[in-house]
DRENLO-153791 format. One record per residue (C-alpha): residue number from 1; residue in one letter; chain; z, x, y. Coordinates in pm, whole numbers, plus 50000, padded with zeros to 5 digits. Layout:
# DRENLO-153791
[rec NUM, 'A', 'A', [Z, X, Y]]
...
//
This chain:
# DRENLO-153791
[rec 1, 'M', 'A', [48845, 49524, 51496]]
[rec 2, 'A', 'A', [49211, 49545, 51590]]
[rec 3, 'I', 'A', [49511, 49759, 51507]]
[rec 4, 'L', 'A', [49779, 49534, 51360]]
[rec 5, 'P', 'A', [50156, 49588, 51393]]
[rec 6, 'I', 'A', [50311, 49736, 51078]]
[rec 7, 'I', 'A', [50645, 49591, 50972]]
[rec 8, 'T', 'A', [50920, 49826, 50854]]
[rec 9, 'V', 'A', [51224, 49807, 50629]]
[rec 10, 'P', 'A', [51454, 49618, 50625]]
[rec 11, 'D', 'A', [51218, 49332, 50724]]
[rec 12, 'P', 'A', [51275, 49062, 50457]]
[rec 13, 'L', 'A', [50900, 48990, 50434]]
[rec 14, 'L', 'A', [50860, 49322, 50250]]
[rec 15, 'K', 'A', [51072, 49179, 49965]]
[rec 16, 'K', 'A', [50850, 48873, 49911]]
[rec 17, 'I', 'A', [50579, 48834, 49647]]
[rec 18, 'S', 'A', [50225, 48806, 49786]]
[rec 19, 'K', 'A', [49995, 48515, 49699]]
[rec 20, 'P', 'A', [49645, 48542, 49547]]
[rec 21, 'V', 'A', [49344, 48511, 49776]]
[rec 22, 'D', 'A', [49129, 48204, 49711]]
[rec 23, 'N', 'A', [48810, 48296, 49893]]
[rec 24, 'V', 'A', [48640, 48612, 50016]]
[rec 25, 'D', 'A', [48459, 48518, 50336]]
[rec 26, 'D', 'A', [48377, 48665, 50678]]
[rec 27, 'K', 'A', [48723, 48581, 50810]]
[rec 28, 'L', 'A', [48887, 48774, 50525]]
[rec 29, 'R', 'A', [48646, 49066, 50568]]
[rec 30, 'A', 'A', [48741, 49083, 50938]]
[rec 31, 'F', 'A', [49106, 49103, 50830]]
[rec 32, 'L', 'A', [49016, 49379, 50580]]
[rec 33, 'D', 'A', [48846, 49571, 50861]]
[rec 34, 'D', 'A', [49157, 49531, 51080]]
[rec 35, 'M', 'A', [49378, 49652, 50795]]
[rec 36, 'L', 'A', [49156, 49957, 50745]]
[rec 37, 'E', 'A', [49160, 50041, 51116]]
[rec 38, 'T', 'A', [49539, 49999, 51118]]
[rec 39, 'M', 'A', [49579, 50229, 50816]]
[rec 40, 'Y', 'A', [49360, 50501, 50967]]
[rec 41, 'A', 'A', [49537, 50480, 51305]]
[rec 42, 'A', 'A', [49885, 50507, 51150]]
[rec 43, 'P', 'A', [49767, 50743, 50978]]
[rec 44, 'G', 'A', [49799, 50655, 50611]]
[rec 45, 'V', 'A', [49610, 50645, 50281]]
[rec 46, 'G', 'A', [49702, 50291, 50176]]
[rec 47, 'L', 'A', [49812, 49961, 50324]]
[rec 48, 'A', 'A', [49906, 49625, 50170]]
[rec 49, 'A', 'A', [49855, 49301, 50361]]
[rec 50, 'V', 'A', [50227, 49223, 50354]]
[rec 51, 'Q', 'A', [50287, 49538, 50562]]
[rec 52, 'V', 'A', [50101, 49370, 50848]]
[rec 53, 'G', 'A', [50276, 49038, 50797]]
[rec 54, 'R', 'A', [50040, 48855, 50562]]
[rec 55, 'L', 'A', [50157, 48759, 50212]]
[rec 56, 'A', 'A', [49815, 48801, 50050]]
[rec 57, 'R', 'A', [49724, 49012, 49746]]
[rec 58, 'I', 'A', [49511, 49258, 49943]]
[rec 59, 'L', 'A', [49512, 49639, 49960]]
[rec 60, 'V', 'A', [49307, 49892, 50152]]
[rec 61, 'I', 'A', [49306, 50254, 50034]]
[rec 62, 'D', 'A', [49132, 50576, 50129]]
[rec 63, 'T', 'A', [49247, 50892, 49952]]
[rec 64, 'A', 'A', [48952, 51108, 50064]]
[rec 65, 'P', 'A', [49066, 51453, 50181]]
[rec 66, 'D', 'A', [49062, 51509, 50558]]
[rec 67, 'D', 'A', [48765, 51746, 50529]]
[rec 68, 'E', 'A', [48549, 51483, 50355]]
[rec 69, 'D', 'A', [48385, 51162, 50474]]
[rec 70, 'P', 'A', [48604, 50851, 50458]]
[rec 71, 'N', 'A', [48589, 50655, 50133]]
[rec 72, 'P', 'A', [48753, 50319, 50205]]
[rec 73, 'M', 'A', [48833, 50096, 49910]]
[rec 74, 'F', 'A', [48923, 49728, 49929]]
[rec 75, 'F', 'A', [49124, 49556, 49654]]
[rec 76, 'I', 'A', [49154, 49177, 49658]]
[rec 77, 'N', 'A', [49377, 49018, 49391]]
[rec 78, 'P', 'A', [49420, 49352, 49212]]
[rec 79, 'D', 'A', [49561, 49356, 48861]]
[rec 80, 'I', 'A', [49669, 49673, 48681]]
[rec 81, 'F', 'A', [49591, 49608, 48315]]
[rec 82, 'W', 'A', [49657, 49956, 48171]]
[rec 83, 'T', 'A', [49868, 50259, 48254]]
[rec 84, 'S', 'A', [49877, 50596, 48083]]
[rec 85, 'D', 'A', [50168, 50723, 47877]]
[rec 86, 'D', 'A', [50162, 51042, 48086]]
[rec 87, 'F', 'A', [50350, 51046, 48414]]
[rec 88, 'A', 'A', [50303, 51229, 48743]]
[rec 89, 'V', 'A', [50539, 51286, 49033]]
[rec 90, 'Y', 'A', [50417, 51257, 49392]]
[rec 91, 'N', 'A', [50609, 51296, 49713]]
[rec 92, 'E', 'A', [50547, 50945, 49845]]
[rec 93, 'G', 'A', [50571, 50810, 50195]]
[rec 94, 'C', 'A', [50505, 50464, 50332]]
[rec 95, 'L', 'A', [50389, 50323, 50664]]
[rec 96, 'S', 'A', [50671, 50066, 50639]]
[rec 97, 'I', 'A', [50924, 50347, 50591]]
[rec 98, 'P', 'A', [50802, 50592, 50858]]
[rec 99, 'E', 'A', [50885, 50963, 50837]]
[rec 100, 'Q', 'A', [51069, 50925, 50503]]
[rec 101, 'Y', 'A', [50949, 51073, 50174]]
[rec 102, 'A', 'A', [51072, 51098, 49815]]
[rec 103, 'D', 'A', [50945, 51220, 49480]]
[rec 104, 'I', 'A', [50850, 50915, 49272]]
[rec 105, 'E', 'A', [50739, 50924, 48909]]
[rec 106, 'R', 'A', [50462, 50684, 48804]]
[rec 107, 'P', 'A', [50199, 50667, 48530]]
[rec 108, 'A', 'A', [49940, 50940, 48593]]
[rec 109, 'E', 'A', [49647, 50701, 48541]]
[rec 110, 'C', 'A', [49585, 50329, 48565]]
[rec 111, 'K', 'A', [49306, 50080, 48525]]
[rec 112, 'V', 'A', [49276, 49798, 48776]]
[rec 113, 'R', 'A', [49061, 49485, 48804]]
[rec 114, 'Y', 'A', [48998, 49341, 49148]]
[rec 115, 'L', 'A', [48753, 49176, 49385]]
[rec 116, 'D', 'A', [48582, 49411, 49629]]
[rec 117, 'Y', 'A', [48495, 49365, 49999]]
[rec 118, 'N', 'A', [48215, 49124, 49906]]
[rec 119, 'G', 'A', [48413, 48929, 49647]]
[rec 120, 'K', 'A', [48248, 49097, 49347]]
[rec 121, 'K', 'A', [48457, 49165, 49036]]
[rec 122, 'Q', 'A', [48522, 49535, 48984]]
[rec 123, 'E', 'A', [48713, 49755, 48743]]
[rec 124, 'L', 'A', [48838, 50105, 48819]]
[rec 125, 'H', 'A', [49000, 50382, 48616]]
[rec 126, 'A', 'A', [49214, 50570, 48869]]
[rec 127, 'K', 'A', [49372, 50913, 48828]]
[rec 128, 'E', 'A', [49592, 51146, 49032]]
[rec 129, 'L', 'A', [49657, 51048, 49394]]
[rec 130, 'L', 'A', [49441, 50734, 49375]]
[rec 131, 'A', 'A', [49638, 50607, 49072]]
[rec 132, 'T', 'A', [49965, 50671, 49254]]
[rec 133, 'C', 'A', [49841, 50503, 49571]]
[rec 134, 'I', 'A', [49719, 50193, 49385]]
[rec 135, 'Q', 'A', [50052, 50158, 49205]]
[rec 136, 'H', 'A', [50248, 50216, 49529]]
[rec 137, 'E', 'A', [50047, 49952, 49717]]
[rec 138, 'M', 'A', [50057, 49710, 49421]]
[rec 139, 'D', 'A', [50437, 49737, 49433]]
[rec 140, 'H', 'A', [50422, 49596, 49787]]
[rec 141, 'L', 'A', [50250, 49285, 49650]]
[rec 142, 'E', 'A', [50554, 49233, 49425]]
[rec 143, 'G', 'A', [50811, 49285, 49702]]
[rec 144, 'V', 'A', [50891, 49644, 49601]]
[rec 145, 'V', 'A', [50897, 49949, 49830]]
[rec 146, 'F', 'A', [50912, 50306, 49701]]
[rec 147, 'I', 'A', [51273, 50354, 49803]]
[rec 148, 'D', 'A', [51367, 50079, 49555]]
[rec 149, 'Y', 'A', [51321, 50350, 49288]]
[rec 150, 'L', 'A', [51599, 50556, 49447]]
[rec 151, 'S', 'A', [51976, 50523, 49424]]
[rec 152, 'K', 'A', [52149, 50264, 49642]]
[rec 153, 'I', 'A', [52303, 50542, 49852]]
[rec 154, 'K', 'A', [51964, 50703, 49921]]
[rec 155, 'R', 'A', [51802, 50364, 49995]]
[rec 156, 'T', 'A', [52073, 50281, 50247]]
[rec 157, 'M', 'A', [52030, 50623, 50412]]
[rec 158, 'Y', 'A', [51651, 50578, 50437]]
[rec 159, 'V', 'A', [51685, 50229, 50590]]
[rec 160, 'K', 'A', [51929, 50364, 50852]]
[rec 161, 'K', 'A', [51688, 50645, 50938]]
[rec 162, 'V', 'A', [51399, 50398, 50973]]
[rec 163, 'K', 'A', [51603, 50170, 51200]]
[rec 164, 'K', 'A', [51681, 50469, 51423]]
[rec 165, 'Y', 'A', [51317, 50585, 51416]]
[rec 166, 'V', 'A', [51192, 50237, 51514]]
[rec 167, 'K', 'A', [51452, 50208, 51791]]
[rec 168, 'D', 'A', [51365, 50555, 51928]]
[rec 169, 'N', 'A', [50989, 50487, 51918]]
[rec 170, 'D', 'A', [50977, 50137, 52070]]
//
């Protein structure tokens, strides 16, 4: 396994729409393992393939609390087919927007269909943090980052802060 470099805003790749995955094989599973290792090392609770430079509809997520065993989840070609009418606000962050956070309102629950690590069809009803994380990571697959929900002034400020952070930490 390998830790992959995470791209940050304003990289134009983050604004592109990811393509569906055709085949789940050992090569893809190795990439999933690398994504998971990258996410844990960052540290984060979710990572989309585009964040490591690959325009593929792939997510890895682990929202297990720090005091519990890891619970990695792999989503290949995920599709949210239902969201609740109730909303929840979470203070979101993003590995592609390091050290920046904002309160974002999203549906409190969602249902998603996807292929798992072994290419099997799955369906999941997600609530709370997991629902927020799935929706956040799914946004990446559509070329959307969480700061796109903020005003233009705030977005510009966040991008400037990230550029400085990246420059200072290179």
